N, C-alpha and C positions, 0 to 999 in steps of 0.2 A: 467601358470601350474606348472612350477618348483617351484615357490614361494608358491603355494598352498601344494605341496608335502613336501617342507621344513618345512612349518608351522605345518602340520599334524604330521610330524616326531617329532619335538620339542614337540609338545603337548603329544605324546605317551611317550616320554621319561620323561617329568615332571610328568605325571600321575603315572609313575612307580618309581618315586623318584630317578631318575638319576641326577648327577651334569652335567651341559652342558656347553660348550664353546660358545661364540657368534660365528654366522655364519662368515666363513672366505671369502676370495676373490673368485669370480667366476671362475677364472682360476686356483685356488688351486686343489690339487689332492684329497682334502677332504673339506667338508662343516662344518662338526660338529665333535666334540670330546665329548664323553659322558662317564661317569664313575659312577659305583654303586658297592662298595665293590672291589672284585678282578675282576669284569668285566669291560673291557675297550673297547669302540667301536670307530672306525675311520669311518665315514659315509660320502659317496658321494651321493648327491641327483641328480637325472637326469630324465627328462621326458622320453627320450629314452636311454636306457642302452647301446645301441650300439655306442653312442656319446662319451663314455669314450675312450681316446686315449691310446695307449700302453704305451707312457711315463708317463702319469698320473697314470695308474695302476700299473706300476713298481715302482714308487715312493710311492704310497699309500701302497702296499704290504711292501715295504722296511722300511718305517717308522713305519708301524703297527707291524713288527717283532721286530724292536728295543725296541719300548715301551711296548711290551707283550700285544697288542690289536688285536681285530678282526676286518679286513677291510670288509667293507659291502657296497653294493650299493643298494639304495632304488629308485625305478622307477615305471612307469606304462605302458610302452610298450617297445617292440623291434623295430628293423628296420622294420619288416614285420607285426607285429600284436601287440594287446594288451597282457600284461601279465596276466596270470592266477593267482588268488589267491590261497594260500596254495601249491604253486609250487616254488621249488628253481631252479633259473636259475644261470648260471656262466659266467662270462666274464673275460677274462685275469687272471684265476685262483682265482677270487674274486667272492664270492656269491652275487646273486642280487635277491631281493624280493620285493613285493609290500608293501605298507604301511599296508594293513591288515594282511598280513603274518608276518610282522614285529611286529605288536601289539600282535598277538597270541604268537609269539615265546618269546617275552619279558615276556608275562603273564605265561610262562610255558607250552604252547601248541605248540610244534614244528611241522612243516610240514613234510610229509612223502613221498611226490613226488618231483621228480627232473627232469628238462628238459635236454635232451641230443639229439644227432643226432638220429633220428629215433622215437622220441616221448617222452612219459613220463615214467619214471621208478621209482622203489622203492627199498630201501635196505631191505632184509629179513635176518632172522636168519638161516643160513644154517644148523647149529647143531640141531636146533628144527625141521627143515624140515626132516633132515635125520632120526632122532630118532622117530619122529611121524610116518613117513612112514613105518619104520621097525616094530614099535610096532603094526600097523594095518595090517602089512603083505601085503602091497601094493608094487608091484614091481616097479622099475625104468621105465620099458616100459609102465605099466598101467598108471602111473603118467604122462608120456610124452604124451601119446595118449590124456588124458583128458585134458592137458594143451595146446596141439597142438604145442609142442616143441620137439626137439630131445632128444634122451636118454642122448647124451653127454652134452646138456645144463642142464638138470636136475642134472647130476653129478656136474657140475660147480656151480650151485646153492647151492648144499649141502656143496661144499668145499669153499663157500664164494668167488668164483673166478669171479662170474657174478652176475648181478642183473636183475630180470625180469621186463617186462613191468607191469604197474599198471594193465592192463587188465589180464595178465597171472598171477599175484599175487593174484587177486581176485579168479580166478579160483581154484588155488591151495589151498587157505585158505577154500573155500567153500567145496572142496572135502574132505580135511583132518579135516575139522571143529576145526581149531586151529589158533590163530593169529601169523603171522610170520613177518609182516612189522614192521620195526623199525623207530623211529622218527629220523629226521636229525637235529642234535644239532649244528647248524651253528654258534652259539655264544659260544666261549670257555672261560673257566676260565684262569687266568693269569699263573697257573702252567702248563697247557695244551699247551698254546702258546710257551713256552720255548723249548718244545720237537721238535716243527716243524720248529723253527726259522732258524736254521744253514743252512740247505739244500736250503731252498727257497731264502734266502739272497744270498747264493753262485751262484745260478742260475741267479738272477737279476744281481749281479756284473759282471758275465760272459758276460751277454747280453750288459751291459753298456761298458764293455772294447771293445768289438767288435765294438760298435757304435762308440766310440772314435777313434779306429783305422781307421774306414771308413772316419770319419770326418778330420782326420789328413792327410789322403791320398788326400782328396779333396783340402787341403791347401788354405782355404779361407782366405784372408788377413783381419785382423782387423784394423779399424781405430785407431788413436791414443788414443782417449778418451776411447774406449771400452777396448783396450789393457791395458791401465793404470788401469782401474777398475778391470780387470781380474788379473792384477799383484798384486794389493792391496789385492784382496780377497784371492788370493793363498798364499800370505805372512802370512795373518791372520791364515789361515787354518794350515799352517806349524807350527806357533807359538803354537797353540792348541794341535798339535801332540807332540811337544817338551815338553809341560807341562805335558803330560800323557793322552791325550785323543784319543780314536778312533773317527775319524771324518767321517760323511758321509754328503756329499754335497748335496743340494736339489735344484731344479729349479722350482718345481710345488707346493711349499708349501709357507705359510706366512714367514717361517724363511729360512735363507740361509744355515744353516748347523745344524746337530744335533750331539752333542758329547757324548761319553760314557766314564766314568771314567774306565781306564783299571784295576784299582784295585777293583772297586765296579760299576758294569754295571748299578745298580739302580741309580746312580748318573748321571743324564741326564743334558745336558746343550743345550737350544734352543737358537741358536745364529743368531742375524741379523748383517750383515756387510755392512756398507755404508760409502763412503768417506766424505759425509756431511750430516747434518740433515736438515729436513724440516717437515712439518706438517704430510705428508704421512708416511714419516719414523717413526716418534713418534707414529702414530696411529697403525701401523703394530707392533712396539715394544710392545705397550700396549696390543694388542691382543696375542701376543706370550707369553708375561708374564702371562696372564690369562691361556693360554694353559699349560704352565709349572706347574702352581699350581695344576692343575687337576692330574698331575703325581708326585706331591711332589717333584718338581725338580726346576731347575733354568732356568732363561733366561738372556741374556746380549746382549747389543748392542755395537758393536765396530766400532768406528769412526776414521778417519785418524787424525783429529783434533777435540777435544771436546772443544767447545767454551761456554758451559754453563753447570749448574748443573741440573740434572734430578731428580725430587722428586720420581716418581713411577716407574722409570726404571733403573735397573743397567747398567751403560754406562762406558766404558773405551776408552781412545784414544789408538791408536796404540803403542805410546810409553809407556803408562801405562801398557799395556799388555805385552810389551817386558820386563819390569821390574818384572813381577811375576816370582816367583822362580820355583813354581811346582803347581800340582793340588790342594793340600790342601790349599796353600795360596789363590788361586783364589776362591775356594769354601768358604773359611773363610770370603772373602770379600764379596761374594754374600749373605752369612748368615747374615752378619752384615747389609747389605743393606736392607734385607727383614725385619729386625726388626724395621727400622726406619720408 
């Protein structure tokens, strides 16, 4: 079923002229990256949207914030029931919709109903509501009686402090004979994402810090192999920071870290870090290279010892990385590699 949903999602994107990455690994926090102009999407496809773990959702939101993309879940059911078409759900602060809703949203027909505790709700224009009510000389009490809600609730609607259920909104619209419901534009443009980026990332980083503190208190001993791998990875990340990158470590993505140039946040560096290379490492590196191109950015594979030349992948040994002087030198190396 998940494969059917994934194929349907890919078809919708191609039909609407999106550039799409190849599907990623099953355990990744996202399955597809899609781009069309300034619209960037990070999509996770699940049969049951409640199967998305908190760790996956946090990393999905974090990556989406860095690359100025909209994180989105495409699914067909919740834990308890089938999902309704033209309704927006939410899991771990990420919007979730059905393929049909996704298709209509992409085509410029956004949904108007969202699911929340207590049922289905809609966003209404409180200013239009108040202005129309006053023009028709309808009192708050009269509208409250017709809508079967309290006067206080009507006031909240007018101040855009609360949203009515779909049923109540229909009653108000019919009584006032005016459209009030607004579409839910869940896919944002690049410039809009930047405005919401900082607060959400800070919240996620706070959660991750608390989790690390809990894990440190557990003091779970690492075997020597795992400890060496973690030490190597930590060393590489420190080198990137010294070169002038803000580094975000990942565990639920096909890349191990995502770097932002401190001088220009549009310069992104998708990084794989491995002690040694094999076919699986090269396959992931090629996938990440494709992902980086969707963002007009770069990817790199860092190995402890590079024992061969890579034609389609930018790769450096740890020693070669240590010899890089600054961000500019590394980016120039990557640009030259992309020319070849």
